[in-house]
N, C-alpha and C positions, 0 to 999 in steps of 0.2 A: 193354319192357326187353329181351325175349329176341331181338327184331327188331333192335335196336341192337347187341346183341353178336354176332350173325350177320353183320350188314353190316360190323362192325369187323374180324372174323376173316377174310372174305372179301376185304376191302381189304387188310390185311396180306399175305394169301397171293398176291394178285395182284402186289402191289409186289415180293415176293420172285421171283416167277416172271419179271417183266419184268427183273430185274437179273440173271437166270442168265447165266453165260458163254456168249457164242457164239463158236466158233473160226471166224476168216475162211476158213480153208482147207476147212471144212465147212460153212458156212451156206449156208441156203437162200436164193433170189430173196425169198421172204416175209419171212424173219428179217431180211435186210438192209434191205428197205424200211420195215420196222417201226421202225428206228432214227431217232431223231431227227436230222435233219440228212442224212439219206441219201434221195435222190430217184431216180427211174429211172434217169437218166443215171449217176449214181455207182454204182448197183447194176450196171448194164450194163459200166462199165468195170473194176470189181473183179471181176467173174466173167469177163470177157474175159481180164485178165491172169493170173487163176487158173488158167484153162485151158490157158494156155502153160505155166506152172511153178507150183507152190505158192509162197506167200510164207513167206520164212525169217525175217522180223523186220519191225518196225514201219518201220525205216528202208528196206527193200526196199518195203514198200507205198508209202511216200511218194515214193520215187524212180520208181515203176513206174506210178502212178496219178494221172493229170492232177486237179488240185483238192484232191488229199490232201496237206495241210501239216501242220505240226506242232499247229496250233490244231485241225484238223478230227481228227485222229488222237487228240488228248487227249479231245474231246467224245466220240467213238465207243468210247474205251477206258473212260471213266467210265460207258458205259452196258452194259459188259459185254462188248464185243467184245475178242478176243484174237487173237494171232498166235503160233501154235505153243504155245498155252496161256498166253503171258505178256501182261500189261497193258503200256501203254505207260510205258516208264521202268524196268520190272521187270528186274532183272539175270538173263541166262541162266545156267543152270546150269553149272557148271565141271565138267568132265571131268577125271579122274586121268590123269596120262601113263602 
């Protein structure tokens, strides 16, 4: 019984770790490769574009990275990938004039 409880706790903690947000502008190659749907080619494209300049929004990512459309962006966002701390479709904070 103790082993079952320990395994359950371990699996719940790993699930939480897997869903931890990853900011695209800070992500390592290993973190990007660990996302379902991101292979070596997509990782290289993301990192190459990020080296040119930081991504400012999801639309910026989709515009600059070949193969990154709305469906792929939604898939990655649901796995915890963020751009400027925001999930896909999450409104940006408004600044006061």
